[in-house]
Kinemage of the C-alpha trace (Angstrom):
@kinemage 1
@onewidth
@group {chain A} dominant
@subgroup {mainchain}
@vectorlist {calphas} color= white
{ca met a 1} P 108.267 131.170 110.889
{ca ala a 2} L 108.935 128.457 108.379
{ca ala a 3} L 109.102 125.702 110.947
{ca thr a 4} L 108.717 122.300 109.388
{ca ala a 5} L 106.086 119.783 110.324
{ca val a 6} L 106.924 116.134 109.839
{ca leu a 7} L 106.024 116.433 106.188
{ca ala a 8} L 106.219 120.059 105.154
{ca val a 9} L 107.997 123.329 105.735
{ca ala a 10} L 105.989 126.271 106.734
{ca ala a 11} L 106.405 127.657 104.311
{ca cys a 12} L 105.197 128.628 101.097
{ca ser a 13} L 105.586 127.916 97.412
{ca asn a 14} L 106.101 129.866 94.264
{ca gly a 15} L 105.037 129.257 90.660
{ca gly a 16} L 107.545 128.039 88.110
{ca gly a 17} L 105.788 124.834 87.176
{ca ser a 18} L 107.788 121.868 85.937
{ca ser a 19} L 107.114 119.407 83.143
{ca asn a 20} L 103.398 119.016 83.826
{ca asp a 21} L 102.342 122.179 85.570
{ca gly a 22} L 99.073 121.464 87.336
{ca gly a 23} L 99.035 125.003 88.693
{ca lys a 24} L 97.684 126.298 85.387
{ca pro a 25} L 94.008 125.888 84.428
{ca thr a 26} L 93.488 123.040 82.002
{ca ala a 27} L 91.450 122.958 78.818
{ca ser a 28} L 88.684 121.123 80.638
{ca asp a 29} L 88.441 124.026 83.105
{ca asn a 30} L 86.744 126.026 80.350
{ca ala a 31} L 83.683 123.789 80.661
{ca pro a 32} L 80.657 125.080 82.640
{ca thr a 33} L 81.031 124.716 86.409
{ca lys a 34} L 78.679 124.887 89.375
{ca asp a 35} L 78.810 125.711 93.045
{ca gly a 36} L 78.524 123.158 95.814
{ca gly a 37} L 80.174 119.883 96.716
{ca thr a 38} L 82.549 118.637 99.388
{ca phe a 39} L 86.298 118.679 98.786
{ca arg a 40} L 88.339 116.193 100.825
{ca leu a 41} L 92.014 115.978 101.719
{ca gly a 42} L 94.330 114.753 104.451
{ca ile a 43} L 96.952 116.535 106.559
{ca val a 44} L 98.899 115.883 109.746
{ca glu a 45} L 97.893 117.491 113.034
{ca pro a 46} L 98.630 121.257 112.843
{ca thr a 47} L 100.446 123.115 115.590
{ca ala a 48} L 97.742 125.776 115.525
{ca ile a 49} L 94.926 127.105 113.328
{ca asp a 50} L 94.506 130.297 115.390
{ca pro a 51} L 96.535 133.013 113.568
{ca tyr a 52} L 98.572 133.957 116.623
{ca asn a 53} L 100.669 130.768 116.286
{ca val a 54} L 100.151 129.298 112.788
{ca gln a 55} L 103.542 128.065 111.651
{ca glu a 56} L 103.483 125.250 109.092
{ca ser a 57} L 101.709 124.230 105.891
{ca glu a 58} L 98.884 122.384 107.629
{ca gly a 59} L 97.979 125.222 109.966
{ca thr a 60} L 98.382 127.727 107.162
{ca leu a 61} L 95.984 125.762 104.956
{ca val a 62} L 93.232 126.161 107.538
{ca ala a 63} L 94.016 129.679 108.778
{ca gln a 64} L 94.295 131.274 105.340
{ca asn a 65} L 90.856 129.945 104.460
{ca leu a 66} L 89.398 131.239 107.725
{ca phe a 67} L 91.049 134.683 107.649
{ca thr a 68} L 91.782 137.428 105.137
{ca gly a 69} L 94.367 140.059 105.950
{ca leu a 70} L 95.618 143.260 104.379
{ca thr a 71} L 97.407 141.636 101.443
{ca ser a 72} L 97.463 138.515 99.304
{ca val a 73} L 100.290 136.886 97.359
{ca asp a 74} L 99.717 134.882 94.195
{ca val a 75} L 101.507 131.699 93.245
{ca asn a 76} L 104.179 133.706 91.420
{ca gly a 77} L 104.973 135.782 94.496
{ca lys a 78} L 103.182 138.953 93.378
{ca ile a 79} L 101.653 140.889 96.260
{ca ser a 80} L 98.317 142.682 95.906
{ca asn a 81} L 95.724 144.249 98.175
{ca ala a 82} L 93.187 142.049 99.956
{ca leu a 83} L 91.420 144.112 102.645
{ca ala a 84} L 93.895 146.939 102.193
{ca glu a 85} L 92.754 149.522 99.661
{ca ser a 86} L 96.183 151.163 99.753
{ca arg a 87} L 99.501 150.709 101.542
{ca thr a 88} L 102.017 153.552 101.610
{ca ser a 89} L 105.192 154.397 103.475
{ca asn a 90} L 106.750 157.722 104.387
{ca asp a 91} L 109.998 158.813 102.732
{ca asp a 92} L 112.358 156.859 104.988
{ca cys a 93} L 110.093 153.785 105.398
{ca ser a 94} L 109.813 154.214 109.159
{ca gln a 95} L 106.022 154.558 108.978
{ca trp a 96} L 103.399 152.706 106.953
{ca thr a 97} L 99.749 153.665 106.454
{ca phe a 98} L 97.133 151.132 105.384
{ca lys a 99} L 93.664 152.188 104.215
{ca ile a 100} L 91.269 149.314 104.911
{ca lys a 101} L 88.169 148.302 102.977
{ca gly a 102} L 85.126 149.416 104.962
{ca gly a 103} L 81.906 147.525 105.639
{ca thr a 104} L 83.358 144.000 105.922
{ca thr a 105} L 82.568 141.612 108.772
{ca phe a 106} L 83.661 138.452 110.498
{ca ser a 107} L 81.471 135.402 109.979
{ca asn a 108} L 79.657 136.285 113.240
{ca gly a 109} L 78.690 139.707 111.860
{ca glu a 110} L 81.187 141.776 113.862
{ca ala a 111} L 82.916 144.573 111.941
{ca val a 112} L 86.419 144.074 110.554
{ca asp a 113} L 88.003 147.472 111.217
{ca thr a 114} L 91.389 148.834 112.258
{ca ala a 115} L 90.666 147.865 115.865
{ca ala a 116} L 90.317 144.229 114.762
{ca phe a 117} L 93.756 144.312 113.138
{ca ile a 118} L 95.379 145.992 116.148
{ca arg a 119} L 93.669 143.437 118.405
{ca gly a 120} L 95.021 140.506 116.389
{ca trp a 121} L 98.583 141.804 116.158
{ca thr a 122} L 98.766 142.764 119.829
{ca arg a 123} L 97.298 139.445 120.927
{ca ala a 124} L 100.022 137.545 119.035
{ca ala a 125} L 102.881 139.712 120.330
{ca ala a 126} L 101.890 139.517 124.002
{ca lys a 127} L 104.343 137.759 126.304
{ca asp a 128} L 101.751 135.256 127.551
{ca ala a 129} L 100.982 134.172 123.984
{ca ala a 130} L 104.464 132.631 123.713
{ca ser a 131} L 103.930 132.632 119.961
{ca asp a 132} L 106.548 131.007 117.749
{ca val a 133} L 105.665 133.366 114.888
{ca ala a 134} L 105.316 136.672 116.731
{ca tyr a 135} L 108.764 137.688 115.487
{ca his a 136} L 107.195 138.683 112.168
{ca leu a 137} L 105.817 141.647 114.139
{ca asn a 138} L 109.174 142.554 115.674
{ca glu a 139} L 109.806 145.670 113.574
{ca ile a 140} L 106.748 147.450 114.987
{ca asp a 141} L 107.601 150.000 117.676
{ca gly a 142} L 106.696 148.550 121.064
{ca phe a 143} L 107.205 144.891 120.188
{ca lys a 144} L 109.977 144.383 122.740
{ca glu a 145} L 107.841 145.820 125.523
{ca leu a 146} L 104.974 143.477 124.660
{ca gln a 147} L 107.344 140.528 124.579
{ca asp a 148} L 108.877 141.235 127.975
{ca gly a 149} L 105.495 142.007 129.538
{ca ser a 150} L 106.221 145.632 130.400
{ca ala a 151} L 103.456 146.825 128.044
{ca thr a 152} L 100.046 145.567 126.981
{ca ala a 153} L 99.700 147.586 123.767
{ca phe a 154} L 101.757 148.339 120.682
{ca lys a 155} L 103.239 151.813 120.946
{ca gly a 156} L 103.637 151.856 117.167
{ca leu a 157} L 100.020 151.147 116.171
{ca ser a 158} L 97.316 153.759 115.894
{ca ala a 159} L 93.914 154.124 114.232
{ca pro a 160} L 92.943 157.685 113.237
{ca asp a 161} L 89.632 156.195 112.101
{ca ala a 162} L 87.948 152.838 111.553
{ca thr a 163} L 89.538 152.327 108.129
{ca thr a 164} L 93.032 153.807 108.629
{ca leu a 165} L 95.854 151.885 110.281
{ca val a 166} L 99.149 153.693 110.965
{ca val a 167} L 102.198 151.549 111.754
{ca asn a 168} L 105.324 153.163 113.201
{ca leu a 169} L 108.397 150.951 112.962
{ca ala a 170} L 111.387 150.730 115.259
{ca ile a 171} L 113.601 150.394 112.173
{ca lys a 172} L 113.315 151.449 108.563
{ca asp a 173} L 111.768 148.768 106.349
{ca cys a 174} L 110.726 149.579 102.803
{ca glu a 175} L 109.139 146.149 102.335
{ca phe a 176} L 107.222 145.884 105.592
{ca asp a 177} L 103.957 145.555 103.668
{ca leu a 178} L 105.139 142.161 102.369
{ca arg a 179} L 105.125 140.842 105.929
{ca thr a 180} L 101.406 141.501 106.298
{ca phe a 181} L 100.649 138.476 104.118
{ca his a 182} L 101.560 136.215 107.042
{ca thr a 183} L 98.591 134.897 109.009
{ca val a 184} L 99.929 136.402 112.253
{ca phe a 185} L 98.820 139.773 110.803
{ca ser a 186} L 95.167 138.624 110.641
{ca pro a 187} L 92.363 140.602 112.296
{ca val a 188} L 90.419 138.884 115.065
{ca pro a 189} L 87.004 139.597 116.643
{ca lys a 190} L 86.518 140.707 120.243
{ca glu a 191} L 85.551 137.255 121.428
{ca ala a 192} L 88.986 135.885 120.440
{ca gly a 193} L 90.211 137.032 123.839
{ca pro a 194} L 93.829 136.329 124.817
{ca ala a 195} L 95.923 133.823 122.885
{ca gly a 196} L 95.276 131.152 125.513
{ca asn a 197} L 91.520 131.074 124.829
{ca lys a 198} L 91.179 127.376 123.990
{ca thr a 199} L 87.608 127.713 122.743
{ca tyr a 200} L 88.750 130.203 120.128
{ca asn a 201} L 91.994 128.303 119.465
{ca asp a 202} L 89.952 125.266 118.398
{ca gln a 203} L 87.167 127.121 116.571
{ca pro a 204} L 88.460 130.496 115.347
{ca ile a 205} L 85.906 132.974 114.047
{ca gly a 206} L 87.416 134.652 111.014
{ca asn a 207} L 86.649 136.775 107.983
{ca gly a 208} L 87.869 134.455 105.235
{ca pro a 209} L 86.121 132.520 102.442
{ca phe a 210} L 85.325 129.634 104.814
{ca lys a 211} L 84.301 129.227 108.452
{ca met a 212} L 84.517 126.356 110.924
{ca glu a 213} L 81.730 123.788 111.194
{ca gly a 214} L 82.206 122.885 114.814
{ca pro a 215} L 85.520 122.797 116.691
{ca trp a 216} L 88.767 121.191 115.586
{ca gln a 217} L 88.636 117.512 116.474
{ca his a 218} L 92.261 116.967 117.343
{ca asn a 219} L 94.009 114.080 115.581
{ca ser a 220} L 90.751 113.374 113.762
{ca lys a 221} L 89.333 116.094 111.487
{ca ile a 222} L 88.641 119.746 110.719
{ca thr a 223} L 85.566 120.729 108.717
{ca leu a 224} L 85.134 124.033 106.897
{ca val a 225} L 81.991 125.408 105.244
{ca arg a 226} L 81.539 128.363 102.921
{ca asn a 227} L 81.327 131.773 104.592
{ca asp a 228} L 78.473 133.513 102.786
{ca lys a 229} L 79.345 136.784 104.553
{ca tyr a 230} L 82.778 136.903 102.926
{ca ala a 231} L 83.572 140.378 101.596
{ca leu a 232} L 85.579 139.341 98.533
{ca ala a 233} L 85.050 136.638 95.873
{ca lys a 234} L 82.988 133.942 97.588
{ca ala a 235} L 84.049 130.297 97.574
{ca his a 236} L 82.203 127.819 95.360
{ca leu a 237} L 82.530 124.741 97.565
{ca asp a 238} L 79.931 123.941 100.229
{ca arg a 239} L 82.354 122.085 102.483
{ca val a 240} L 85.953 121.064 102.934
{ca glu a 241} L 86.574 117.919 104.975
{ca ile a 242} L 90.127 117.680 106.282
{ca ser a 243} L 91.168 114.335 107.761
{ca ile a 244} L 94.067 114.377 110.231
{ca leu a 245} L 96.384 111.439 109.582
{ca asn a 246} L 99.147 109.610 111.433
{ca ser a 247} L 102.293 111.696 110.965
{ca ala a 248} L 104.545 108.637 110.716
{ca asn a 249} L 103.163 107.668 107.294
{ca ala a 250} L 100.795 110.476 106.339
{ca asp a 251} L 102.160 110.846 102.802
{ca gln a 252} L 101.464 107.162 102.156
{ca leu a 253} L 97.981 107.443 103.681
{ca glu a 254} L 97.180 110.530 101.598
{ca tyr a 255} L 98.217 108.824 98.385
{ca gln a 256} L 96.334 105.629 99.224
{ca gly a 257} L 93.279 107.735 100.065
{ca phe a 258} L 93.489 109.475 96.688
{ca gln a 259} L 93.798 106.156 94.873
{ca ala a 260} L 90.758 104.844 96.757
{ca gly a 261} L 88.661 107.941 95.997
{ca gln a 262} L 88.733 109.083 99.621
{ca phe a 263} L 90.716 112.294 98.935
{ca asp a 264} L 90.682 114.848 96.123
{ca trp a 265} L 94.241 116.122 96.689
{ca ala a 266} L 97.258 114.310 98.078
{ca arg a 267} L 100.958 114.266 98.742
{ca leu a 268} L 102.788 111.034 98.039
{ca pro a 269} L 105.951 109.165 99.081
{ca thr a 270} L 109.192 109.922 97.222
{ca glu a 271} L 109.635 106.317 96.128
{ca gln a 272} L 106.283 106.375 94.315
{ca leu a 273} L 106.729 109.643 92.400
{ca ser a 274} L 107.822 108.094 89.106
{ca val a 275} L 104.955 105.614 88.936
{ca ala a 276} L 102.439 108.241 90.062
{ca lys a 277} L 103.594 110.646 87.358
{ca ala a 278} L 103.269 107.943 84.707
{ca thr a 279} L 99.795 107.033 85.981
{ca tyr a 280} L 98.266 110.442 86.645
{ca gly a 281} L 100.184 112.687 84.253
{ca pro a 282} L 98.196 111.543 81.191
{ca lys a 283} L 94.972 112.156 83.140
{ca asn a 284} L 96.023 115.738 83.950
{ca glu a 285} L 95.917 114.819 87.646
{ca trp a 286} L 99.662 115.268 88.245
{ca phe a 287} L 100.934 118.541 89.787
{ca asp a 288} L 104.683 119.230 89.774
{ca trp a 289} L 106.270 122.609 90.508
{ca asp a 290} L 109.344 124.331 91.912
{ca ala a 291} L 108.553 125.934 95.252
{ca asn a 292} L 110.264 128.903 96.857
{ca gly a 293} L 112.198 126.956 99.428
{ca met a 294} L 115.498 125.261 100.153
{ca asn a 295} L 116.652 122.081 101.869
{ca tyr a 296} L 119.992 122.470 103.607
{ca leu a 297} L 122.264 121.317 106.405
{ca leu a 298} L 122.277 123.456 109.524
{ca pro a 299} L 125.822 123.488 110.984
{ca ile a 300} L 126.362 124.636 114.557
{ca thr a 301} L 128.861 127.433 114.006
{ca tyr a 302} L 129.755 128.595 117.514
{ca gln a 303} L 131.189 125.352 118.913
{ca gly a 304} L 132.004 121.781 117.950
{ca pro a 305} L 133.620 120.263 114.839
{ca leu a 306} L 131.928 122.669 112.378
{ca lys a 307} L 132.880 125.866 114.193
{ca ser a 308} L 135.317 126.972 111.463
{ca lys a 309} L 134.237 127.906 107.946
{ca glu a 310} L 136.947 125.578 106.598
{ca ala a 311} L 135.260 122.625 108.314
{ca arg a 312} L 131.880 123.607 106.900
{ca leu a 313} L 133.351 124.036 103.423
{ca ala a 314} L 134.996 120.607 103.704
{ca val a 315} L 131.643 118.984 104.492
{ca ser a 316} L 129.942 120.779 101.619
{ca tyr a 317} L 132.609 119.866 99.054
{ca ala a 318} L 132.477 116.216 100.186
{ca ile a 319} L 128.786 115.826 99.322
{ca asp a 320} L 127.802 114.549 95.868
{ca arg a 321} L 124.420 116.238 95.533
{ca asp a 322} L 123.927 115.097 91.945
{ca ala a 323} L 124.265 111.452 92.958
{ca ile a 324} L 121.665 111.867 95.704
{ca val a 325} L 119.244 113.712 93.389
{ca ser a 326} L 119.566 110.897 90.862
{ca gly a 327} L 119.746 107.895 93.182
{ca val a 328} L 117.425 108.851 96.041
{ca phe a 329} L 115.060 111.415 94.530
{ca lys a 330} L 115.008 109.936 90.995
{ca gly a 331} L 115.349 113.423 89.526
{ca phe a 332} L 112.415 114.952 91.444
{ca arg a 333} L 114.723 117.421 93.205
{ca his a 334} L 117.421 119.775 91.947
{ca thr a 335} L 120.842 120.546 93.358
{ca ala a 336} L 120.901 123.800 95.317
{ca thr a 337} L 123.819 126.188 94.815
{ca ser a 338} L 122.355 129.081 96.817
{ca leu a 339} L 120.184 129.806 99.835
{ca val a 340} L 117.817 132.202 98.071
{ca pro a 341} L 115.956 129.874 95.655
{ca pro a 342} L 115.513 130.194 91.879
{ca ala a 343} L 111.871 131.208 92.398
{ca phe a 344} L 113.220 134.656 93.343
{ca lys a 345} L 114.350 135.280 89.790
{ca asp a 346} L 115.810 138.756 90.304
{ca ala a 347} L 117.725 137.858 93.460
{ca phe a 348} L 118.774 134.281 92.629
{ca gln a 349} L 122.542 133.747 92.284
{ca asp a 350} L 123.317 130.408 90.682
{ca gly a 351} L 126.569 129.068 92.120
{ca val a 352} L 126.945 131.592 94.944
{ca cys a 353} L 127.726 128.499 97.028
{ca ala a 354} L 130.800 127.322 95.089
{ca ser a 355} L 131.171 124.237 97.292
{ca cys a 356} L 127.639 123.159 96.291
{ca val a 357} L 128.184 123.087 92.526
{ca lys a 358} L 130.137 119.828 92.281
{ca gln a 359} L 131.713 117.342 94.653
{ca asp a 360} L 135.458 117.971 95.001
{ca lys a 361} L 137.095 115.325 97.156
{ca glu a 362} L 140.567 116.852 97.099
{ca lys a 363} L 139.350 120.291 98.178
{ca ala a 364} L 137.252 118.656 100.861
{ca lys a 365} L 140.251 116.769 102.255
{ca ala a 366} L 142.526 119.806 102.158
{ca leu a 367} L 139.999 122.010 103.946
{ca ala a 368} L 139.274 119.292 106.504
{ca ala a 369} L 142.975 119.003 107.297
{ca gln a 370} L 143.217 122.770 107.651
{ca ala a 371} L 140.242 122.720 110.064
{ca gly a 372} L 141.503 119.771 112.113
{ca leu a 373} L 138.594 117.673 110.906
{ca thr a 374} L 140.650 114.501 110.899
{ca pro a 375} L 139.541 110.944 110.015
{ca gly a 376} L 137.644 109.442 112.936
{ca thr a 377} L 136.242 112.773 114.108
{ca lys a 378} L 132.752 112.298 115.510
{ca leu a 379} L 130.099 114.410 113.755
{ca tyr a 380} L 126.531 114.457 115.048
{ca phe a 381} L 123.826 114.511 112.323
{ca gly a 382} L 120.234 114.963 113.524
{ca tyr a 383} L 117.071 114.755 111.437
{ca asn a 384} L 113.314 114.512 112.020
{ca thr a 385} L 111.602 111.174 111.577
{ca gly a 386} L 108.387 110.661 109.644
{ca gly a 387} L 109.261 112.972 106.761
{ca gly a 388} L 110.924 110.532 104.369
{ca his a 389} L 114.453 111.831 105.051
{ca glu a 390} L 116.135 108.573 106.023
{ca ala a 391} L 117.526 107.594 102.599
{ca trp a 392} L 119.197 110.894 101.706
{ca val a 393} L 120.467 111.452 105.245
{ca gln a 394} L 122.174 108.067 105.136
{ca ala a 395} L 123.605 108.886 101.703
{ca val a 396} L 125.144 112.131 102.971
{ca ala a 397} L 126.576 110.368 106.022
{ca gln a 398} L 128.146 107.664 103.855
{ca gln a 399} L 129.742 110.243 101.547
{ca leu a 400} L 131.259 112.085 104.516
{ca lys a 401} L 132.639 108.810 105.798
{ca asp a 402} L 134.020 107.768 102.398
{ca val a 403} L 135.597 111.128 101.525
{ca leu a 404} L 136.699 112.475 104.911
{ca gly a 405} L 136.674 109.397 107.135
{ca leu a 406} L 134.298 111.071 109.595
{ca asp a 407} L 132.405 109.084 112.200
{ca val a 408} L 128.935 110.449 111.412
{ca gln a 409} L 126.509 109.740 114.212
{ca ile a 410} L 122.995 109.816 112.766
{ca glu a 411} L 120.023 110.372 115.059
{ca gly a 412} L 116.405 110.435 113.919
{ca ile a 413} L 114.035 112.000 116.457
{ca pro a 414} L 110.533 113.554 116.413
{ca phe a 415} L 110.446 117.022 114.939
{ca lys a 416} L 109.650 118.958 118.111
{ca glu a 417} L 112.547 117.246 119.864
{ca leu a 418} L 114.846 118.062 116.945
{ca leu a 419} L 114.027 121.782 117.130
{ca lys a 420} L 114.572 121.807 120.861
{ca lys a 421} L 117.917 120.055 120.529
{ca glu a 422} L 119.115 122.505 117.851
{ca asn a 423} L 118.429 125.427 120.170
{ca thr a 424} L 120.190 124.175 123.292
{ca asn a 425} L 123.508 125.720 124.223
{ca ser a 426} L 125.053 122.234 124.061
{ca ala a 427} L 124.129 121.709 120.386
{ca thr a 428} L 126.919 120.530 118.104
{ca gly a 429} L 127.424 119.015 114.652
{ca met a 430} L 124.698 119.518 112.065
{ca tyr a 431} L 120.989 119.028 111.446
{ca arg a 432} L 118.658 118.441 108.531
{ca ala a 433} L 116.756 121.658 107.851
{ca ala a 434} L 114.518 123.355 105.300
{ca trp a 435} L 112.963 126.765 104.811
{ca gly a 436} L 110.184 128.200 102.699
{ca ala a 437} L 109.357 131.891 102.382
{ca asp a 438} L 106.580 133.315 104.526
{ca tyr a 439} L 106.354 136.301 102.186
{ca pro a 440} L 108.017 137.078 98.854
{ca thr a 441} L 111.391 138.638 99.612
{ca pro a 442} L 114.927 137.193 99.747
{ca gly a 443} L 115.193 138.919 103.106
{ca asn a 444} L 112.832 136.297 104.511
{ca phe a 445} L 115.587 133.720 103.967
{ca leu a 446} L 118.587 135.787 104.989
{ca ala a 447} L 117.342 137.610 108.099
{ca pro a 448} L 115.566 134.853 110.080
{ca leu a 449} L 118.212 132.217 109.384
{ca leu a 450} L 121.419 134.238 109.593
{ca ala a 451} L 121.021 137.620 111.318
{ca thr a 452} L 122.579 137.946 114.776
{ca ser a 453} L 119.297 139.354 116.066
{ca ser a 454} L 117.577 136.110 115.051
{ca ile a 455} L 119.604 134.023 117.510
{ca gly a 456} L 117.571 135.273 120.459
{ca glu a 457} L 119.777 133.787 123.151
{ca asp a 458} L 117.986 133.298 126.465
{ca pro a 459} L 120.061 135.142 129.115
{ca ala a 460} L 119.283 132.500 131.736
{ca thr a 461} L 119.753 129.220 129.836
{ca his a 462} L 121.828 130.523 126.908
{ca asp a 463} L 119.598 128.500 124.602
{ca ala a 464} L 118.656 130.066 121.277
{ca thr a 465} L 115.019 131.088 120.845
{ca gly a 466} L 115.066 132.405 117.276
{ca asp a 467} L 115.473 130.789 113.876
{ca asn a 468} L 119.228 131.397 113.578
{ca arg a 469} L 119.776 128.049 115.240
{ca gly a 470} L 123.349 127.609 114.026
{ca arg a 471} L 124.138 130.968 115.725
{ca tyr a 472} L 126.010 132.430 112.775
{ca ser a 473} L 127.000 136.010 113.548
{ca asn a 474} L 128.821 138.468 111.313
{ca pro a 475} L 128.445 142.241 111.913
{ca ala a 476} L 129.167 142.970 108.242
{ca phe a 477} L 126.294 140.681 107.207
{ca asp a 478} L 123.937 142.313 109.729
{ca ala a 479} L 124.841 145.758 108.408
{ca leu a 480} L 124.028 144.694 104.829
{ca leu a 481} L 120.586 143.449 105.892
{ca gln a 482} L 119.794 146.723 107.634
{ca lys a 483} L 120.960 148.638 104.580
{ca ala a 484} L 118.777 146.495 102.320
{ca thr a 485} L 115.526 146.968 104.224
{ca ala a 486} L 116.099 150.731 104.417
{ca thr a 487} L 116.562 150.972 100.632
{ca lys a 488} L 113.460 152.035 98.724
{ca asp a 489} L 114.613 151.138 95.224
{ca ile a 490} L 113.804 147.445 94.737
{ca ala a 491} L 116.622 146.750 92.270
{ca glu a 492} L 119.200 148.331 94.558
{ca arg a 493} L 117.760 146.524 97.579
{ca thr a 494} L 118.075 143.220 95.713
{ca lys a 495} L 121.761 143.904 94.954
{ca ile a 496} L 122.431 144.470 98.644
{ca tyr a 497} L 120.673 141.208 99.542
{ca gln a 498} L 122.890 139.484 96.983
{ca gln a 499} L 125.993 140.937 98.637
{ca ala a 500} L 124.780 139.626 101.986
{ca glu a 501} L 124.218 136.131 100.582
{ca lys a 502} L 127.682 136.112 98.994
{ca leu a 503} L 129.175 136.910 102.378
{ca ala a 504} L 127.207 134.423 104.498
{ca ile a 505} L 126.925 131.517 102.045
{ca gly a 506} L 129.660 132.161 99.461
{ca glu a 507} L 132.415 133.034 101.933
{ca asp a 508} L 131.436 131.889 105.420
{ca gln a 509} L 129.391 128.796 104.471
{ca ala a 510} L 127.048 129.622 107.341
{ca leu a 511} L 124.546 127.079 105.994
{ca ile a 512} L 125.111 124.199 103.559
{ca pro a 513} L 122.493 124.211 100.752
{ca leu a 514} L 121.562 120.791 99.362
{ca phe a 515} L 118.417 120.688 97.212
{ca thr a 516} L 115.827 123.140 95.944
{ca arg a 517} L 112.320 122.567 97.181
{ca gly a 518} L 110.108 120.835 94.635
{ca gln a 519} L 106.522 119.768 95.184
{ca gln a 520} L 104.469 116.980 93.682
{ca arg a 521} L 100.771 116.329 94.224
{ca val a 522} L 97.895 114.405 92.656
{ca gly a 523} L 94.493 116.066 92.313
{ca asn a 524} L 91.028 115.040 91.159
{ca thr a 525} L 90.613 117.195 88.054
{ca glu a 526} L 87.932 114.848 86.732
{ca lys a 527} L 85.497 116.155 89.336
{ca trp a 528} L 86.907 119.607 90.146
{ca ala a 529} L 87.660 122.663 88.003
{ca asn a 530} L 90.175 125.428 88.822
{ca leu a 531} L 92.142 123.044 91.010
{ca thr a 532} L 95.462 124.836 91.548
{ca tyr a 533} L 98.145 125.298 94.196
{ca asp a 534} L 98.898 128.524 96.042
{ca phe a 535} L 101.926 130.382 97.412
{ca asn a 536} L 101.859 128.173 100.511
{ca glu a 537} L 101.968 124.864 98.577
{ca asn a 538} L 98.321 124.168 99.414
{ca pro a 539} L 95.321 123.736 97.113
{ca ser a 540} L 93.539 127.040 96.381
{ca leu a 541} L 90.276 125.924 97.982
{ca ala a 542} L 88.393 129.203 97.461
{ca lys a 543} L 88.798 128.853 93.684
{ca val a 544} L 87.703 125.222 93.303
{ca ser a 545} L 84.315 124.501 91.718
{ca gln a 546} L 82.461 121.427 90.493
{ca lys a 547} L 82.497 120.339 86.869
């Protein structure tokens, strides 16, 4: 699930570099390189590094270097085999068969076979795991029974032999193999035990290019070392030292650490982007690219002032996105006019959100009047602190006050509290939100955020448990999603996804897109060769070598 940490969405990034694309090898990378060395960077405290519950960029950084699954996805969103030698579906996409590379092991020497994959997937889906990312497994037959505790094994998983994994789905999905890129689909060794095994949670034994050097020292550091038993292309680095920083100002601490020579890769505060680009761009240490994510407003659609689509359209038309991009972000973001981002070139629909293209005060006022969104109406606006959102949130609130006369009540709270508040059955108003793809399909934006099945209302509390936190529900939209996943032809499937987006975003304004997701980093290319970013917006540590 692309749940955001204080700094980053879980998410993932795609290629499409901007003016100084640090994702491409530089001329100096052609020079001779050598193995060894210690690469250093800072992050905030992850939610988890054990695959069963990895959910944001920080946890993904660690887990994807500790584990290798069936597939890999490059920075441009192209999927390829990792441990899978082949991946095939039957005619109606209700069953998938994966042939797995034989003879590979975990770092402790235990075999990585089909049983290891079944063990990892079942462990994550179990009720007691209470995993926030288990829903990626929800199409596999038997998932519901594991979630409610009535079963202890996946009915839909079988292993005819040690290198063949057969997956029977409860629905038809012709792109199920894309899901297997997510870390929740990682294999685990026998000693992983249940998801609540704290020893394994803090020091997972994996089969990736790196392994842990001692347990995770919470709120302090995580240290990785090269896994010389890795089955694929071995890492060049000896060690990776990851410092865990204060989440309130981690971006500032990362940047200061890079300037002081403490870190080799760093995020940086929005207000320092222009100066950093001018300083590090000429040195080829500036990385700037368009990621495959979106920043948007999450309106609560089932109750409160934004219940009607006219009210949501009024809010969207009242926002001057261009002014915020220029004034707050100094041009380091781009206005969003869709939910599916430009990185998905075949599926992207520029302007599908007509209310996002340009501020229109008169339309906003007319729609607000139609919706009963009168001047003085109180509108709650929640956002997470510590992520640098204050300036643009205040700008949006001021525009809504100036154009519509709304009494916008801003509340900044810690991220975990924000997510909890969004999901309660008393939620109202709107929230700051963002999403990045977990795997390369437009369906990974549309289904989790907007499908009725993704609400997951708790029958006892009536709180939402899924990622459709605004509780948008439209049977016609749901039907389009089901039709899309059951369509084998990729071009035709994409057209159906586009129809679904037109309905949910173009007509119903179920979410209010604001800005595309851009990323900026600084990296020490003087010392390191092949320093690039990956699909998850993290440095590609397994590729880095010394100059």
